[in-house]
Each structure stands twice: as C-alpha cells, then as structure tokens.
N, C-alpha and C positions, 0 to 999 in steps of 0.2 A: 145318422149320424155321418159314418163316411162319404155317406153323399154331399152334405152341410160342408164338410172337409173339402172336397175337394172343388167344390163352389167357391168357397172360402180362398182357395189357393189360387182359383181360376181369376176373382175379382181381382185379388192381389199384385196377381201377373199381369192383368192391363192396365193396373194403376202403376207398377214398374215400369210399362212399355212408354204410356203417355208419357210419363216424366224421363222420360232416357229420348225422348221423340223430341221434347222440349229442346233439350239441351244438346241435341243431335243439328237441330234447327235454328240454334244460335251458334254454334260452331259453324254448321256451315253459311252463315251470314257472314259471321267473321272472315271467314275462308274465304269468299267470295268479293268483300271489302279489301281483303290482302289484296289480293288477286289485281284488281281495281287499279289498287292505289300503287302498285310495281308499276304496273301499263304506263300510267301517269309519271312516275320519274324515269322511264325511259325517255320519254317525250321532252321531258323537263333538263335533262339531263343535256338536251340537242337545246336547249334555249328556245323550246317550242309549249308558249303558254297556251297558248289556244287550242291547240289538242292535247296539251296535257288536263287539261280544266275541266273537261267533261269526265276522264277518270275519275279526277279528284270525287265530283259530285255524284258518281256514282257508288263511288267510295263510303261516301257519308250516306249514302240514302239505303245502302246494306247494311248498315252499320253506323247510328247517328252518335254514338259516343267514341267515335275513332277523330281522336283528338288531332293527329298527326295529318290526318285528311284535310277536315277544316281548315289547318293552319297551312295547308299546302294551296289549297284553294283558296283561301284568303292572299297568298302572295300572288297567286298569276291574274287573278281580279284586277289587281292590284296593278301590275304589272300592263295587263290592259286596258288601265285606264279605266275600269269601273269602279270608282272609291268607294262606291254606297254599298254594294255589293264585298268588295273587302273588308270595310270594317263587319258587316253582318257576318261574315265566316271566320273572323279572325277572333272576334267577338266570343263565338262558338268555340273557338280552340281554346280561347286562355280560361273559360267557364271549364273545361275538363281538364286540361293541364297549362297551366301559365306557363306563357317562357315569354323571356326578353323580345325573339325575333316577332312575334306575333302580336305583342305591345307594341313595337317599331312600327307594325305593316298600319298597324291602327294608327296610329301616330303621322305616317305619309300619308293615307287618303284622308282624315281630318284636314292637314295642313292643304292639301290640294284644292279640297271646299272648302276653303277659307274658316274654318272651323278652329281656330287656333285656341282655344281653350280647351277641348277637349283634347288637339294634337299635342298640347304641352300636359296634360294628366300622362299621357299613352305613353310619352317619350321618358315622363319622369318612371314612372313604371317600368319600363324599358331598363333604366339606369340602376334602378332599385334589383331587380333579378340577376344584373349581370351587370356589377358596376366596375370592376375588372378590364372588362372588353366594352367598354360604351363608350366608346370612342365618335363612330358615327352617329349614335342618338344624342351627345352633346351636339355636335355639328349640326344635325338636325334642327336639334333645340334650338341653337343661335339662329339658322333662317327660320323658324317659328316665330322668335321673338322680334327680327326683322321686321316682316312684311306686319307684326301687330305694334311696332314702333316704340318696342322697350330696348332700347339700344344700351344702356348699361347691363341689363340678362343677357344680353345677345354677345356683349362683348367676353363677357362672364363665362357663356356656355364653350367660344370659343376656347376659352384659356385651357377649359378644363379638357377639351379635347386635346389639345396641344401636351398636357401634362399624363396624357394615358398615350397618346403617340405623337410623340416629338418631331415627326418627320412627316407631319400632316398639312400637306401642303395648303390643301384648299382652304384651310382652315386659318393660315395665315393671309392667306386672299384676303380674305374676308373680313379679317382682323383690320389689316392694313387700308384696305377701304372703308370701312369702318371708321377707324382715325382719323384718316384725310376728311369723310364729310363732316367728324366731329372738331375738325381744326386743330387734333393734336399728331401733328407732322412729327415731333420725336420720336413717338410709338410708333406713328405710319414707317419712317424709314427703318427703324427695329424689323417690324415684321416684315419688310419687304423686300431686305437683307435677307433675312433668313429663308425667302420665300426665292429668291435667287440665288441661293447657295444650295439649296434643292431640287430646284431647275433651272440648271447655269443656261440654256437655250432656250428659255423663255421670255423674249423680247416685248410681251406684256409685262412682265415684272419689273423691266427697264424701266419700262414708259411711268409704271408706277410709282416705281423708287424717285426717279427723277421730278415728279411732281412734287411727292413728298420732300424733298430737299428741296425745291422750289416753296414753298412752303415756308422753309425756315429760311429763306434768302440764300440759301448758299447755291450761287449761283455757278460755280465752276464742278459742284458734285453734280448738280441737276442736268450740266450738259455733257457731262462724262456718261450719264446713264444716259440721256437721251440719244446719242450716239451711238452705244453699247445696242440700244435695241434695237435703231436704225443699221447696226451691222448687222447683230440677227436676224433683221427680217426688213430688206432693202425698201420695201413697198409699203412701210409702214405711216401712212398717212399722219395720224394722229400723229406720233412720235417725230418726225418733221415740223407738224404744226408746233407743238412744244417746244422744240429745240430753238423754233425759229422766235416764237413768244420768248423764252427764255434769250436768249440772245438781243431782243429790242430793247430788255429789261436793264441789261446791260450795257447799252447807249450803241449797241453793237448794228445799228439799221442795215448795212449794206449786206452783216453777213445773213441777217434775217428775209433779206428784199430774197438772199441767193434761195433760201429754204423756199421764197414764195415760188418764183423760177421754177422749182423743181415739181412742188406741187399740182404746177398748172399742169401739169403732163402725167400726173398720179391720180391726183384726186381732189375732183373741184370741189368741192363740198370746205374741206379742209382749208386749199386753198384761200376761197372766198373770204372765211373766219381770219385768215392770216393776213393776208389783204385788207380785213376792216382795221386790224391793229396797226396795220404800218402804215397807212393812212386812214385814218379817223377823221 
C-alpha cells in the first residue's frame, strides 16, 4: 500500500511538472515577444520602419495573440508601401484588440489600393471607436470620397474634421478647392480666407483666394490676392498668369502685357497661356 501511495504521489508530481512546464513555456514565449517588440519600438522611435518591422514580426511569431505587435507591424508595412501586408497585419490587430489607429491604417492601405468602399468602412470604424479624436479620419474619409466621386460626402467629411480641429489647414484647402470646382465661389472664398489666416505666408492660399474672388467677379479683391501671392513668392508663375488674366478681364490690357513680359523670363508655360489670352 505504501508503495502504491508513493507511485501515485510520483505520478501527481510528474503531472504537475508537465502543467508547470506548459505555463513556463507560454511565459517564455511572451517574454521573448515583449523583448522583440521593445527592440522594434527602439527603431520605430527613430522613424526606421525598415529595421523595426522584422522585430514586430518576430514578436507576433513568438506570441500570435500580441495585438500591439500586429498593430505596429501593420503601421510599418503601410509606411513602407506594403499595403496588402498592412491590411493583413492590422486586421489581425483589430481581431485581438479593436483600435482606431489600426482601423485608420486599414482605411489608408485600402485607399492606396483604390478599394474605396473598404477604405470608407475602415475609417468609419476608426471614427466610431474614437469620435473625439477623429479629425484625421474624417479628413482621410474626405479624400476617399473625393477619389470615388462623392463630392457632397467629401465636403461633409472636411467640415466634420474642422469641427473637431478648427485649425486644420489642409481641410480648409481641400474644402476650398472642391468649392471652386463646383463653382460655389462664395464658400470657396470663406474657406481660403480661413486658410490664409492659418498660413499667412502661404502663397498658394492667396492665389486660390484670388481665383475664388474672380469667380464672383470681384476683380479688385482678386487682384489684391494675386499680388499678395506674388509678394510671398516672387517666382510664382501661376499667380502672374492669374493676375494678368484678371487685369485683362478689367480691360487693362497694358497691365496684362506687363505680366506677360515678366512671365517670359520666369515661366514659359504660363507665359504662353497668358499670350493666348492677350492675343487670341
């Protein structure tokens, strides 16, 4: 009986040891994965995705349930232009721990692959998960609608971005450009005015503002905006062309010719276009 007891104790001890071994192995894998992940972050902190990515991949190989490692692998794949791999890694990440960042990455990768429906869905998920920090997702959603030809939705997306981030200069720029293309010149003026306030040294903002004013036949305001663009960027060929075009519309042909003469020494392409207006 004593022998049987000792045998049973030995078997229980062996079973316990096997269980402990499984736990220890899991812990070792996780520890190794964390080590790889930290090495990856070291490279990522230097904006070096090329060297960071292999460590994030090793982390996921060591621990396939390491959601943050999948997320960073997705981020690096996208930054390196590996869009399909970025989608795959980011989808793994959100299956473990849904995050706005990984859904944004999925949206961005799909956008570059011209898969606009999938891009829209991913951006919407990012917005849903983090609605108060979704300005970039709304802006990116606007670009998706732009490229898929949904211009009303594009405009609304930029407006949502601006509600969340009133100093979002790029959103004002895109909004103004869309308004000009839709010949909604009054709204374009307001958008480019805001952009000019945010970026007073931006010559392109002044040039676009001038074009919006010109669409409203406000020639004096248009001329002042074009002149301001030239003051900010003296070699801005398009601004000289627009100025000459507006002066010609006012009936000031001599002043338009002056702009043509300047463009001859500055930008032959814009000079030829202005010449075609002066001498039709």
